[in-house]
N, C-alpha and C positions, 0 to 999 in steps of 0.2 A: 791708731785709726779713729780719730775724733769723729768722723762722719757716721760711724756705727752708733755713737751715743747721741750726737746732735740730731741726726735725721731719722734714725730707726729705733730710738729709745733703748739702745743697748745698755746692758748692765752686767757686771761681773756676777757670774752664776757658779754653782757648785759643779765641780768636774763630774760628768756622768760616768766616767770609767777611770777612777783614780788607780785602780789595781793594775792598769796597763801602762802606768807611767814608769819611766826610767828614772831612778833616783838621782842620776847625774844631770838631769835636765830640769829647767824651770817651765812651769805651765801656768796659763791663765785661760779661763773660759769666759766668753762673752755671749750673752744670749740677746736676741732681738725677739720680736713677736713671733717670727716663724722660723728662725734659724738659731743654731747654736754653733759657735766657732770655738775651737780649741787650738790655741797657739802655744808653741813649744820652742825652746831655745836651748842649745848646748853652748855654754860659754858665750862668746859673741861671734860664733862661727857658723853654726848650723841652725837654720830656721825651718820650722814646719807649721803648717796650718791645716786643720781638718774642719769639715763642716758636716752638719747633720740637720735634719728637720727637727723643729722643736717637739713635735709629736713622737719622734723616735730618736732621742738624743744619743743613744749608744750605737746607732747605725751611722757611722761617720765615714767620710771619704776625703782623700787628699783634696785640698781647695783647688789647686791648679787643675786637676782632672775634672772636678765638678764644674769649674768655670768653662773648660773647653767643651764639655757636654752641653752646658746651658746656653753658651754663646754659639748658636748655629751659624752666625754670620762670620765667625772667626776664620781667617784665611790661614792661620798658622796651624801646623800639624799638632802641636802642643804648646802650651805656654812654657817658657823657660823656667828653670828652677829659680825660685826666689832666694835672694841673698840678703834681704833685709826686710823689716816691717814695711818700710816705705814701698818696697817693690810689690809686696802683697797687697798693700793699699791701692797702688795704681792699677793692679789687676782687677781687684775686687770692686772698687767704688763704681766705675761705669757699668758693671755687669751685676750689680746687687739685685735689682728687680728681676733680671733673667734667672739668677740663681734661686731667688725666693720662689718664682713660678715653677722651676724645674723641681724644687723640693717641696712643692705643695702637695697635700694629700691626694689631689686628683692626678698629679703627674709623677709622683715619686716612684712608683713601680716601674714606669717607663724609663725614668732617669737611672734607676738601679740597673736595668738591663743594659742601657748604653754604657754605663760605667764599667760593668763586668765585661762587655765586649771590648771596650777600650783597654782594659787591663790585659785581656787575652792577646790583642794585637800589639801591645807594647812590651810584652814580656819576651826577653831574649830566648832563643831556642837552646 
């Protein structure tokens, strides 16, 4: 995701929760001024991305859920599961500023409530 580095001064940062990592997966964390992203991959099959505010880097959420909550104009019920880094990039790049606002100090508590509600409504009975 070159745009994280080119436009948002992204840099590789220390993992805020290395104890939670699965030893069978590869991880990299990228920090921007206001967000921390944790990207994980198992072999070349399963991809995962989490996001947290830089002021609370251990309070992370699935990137697709966070994008859904941040993008109030989205007409999709939820973003599809990402199957590559390019897919995550296509979801994130046009919504980066919305995500940054949703994870700002002023809005983060509201965003956390929306994410909790989303998890409750998407959990199978």
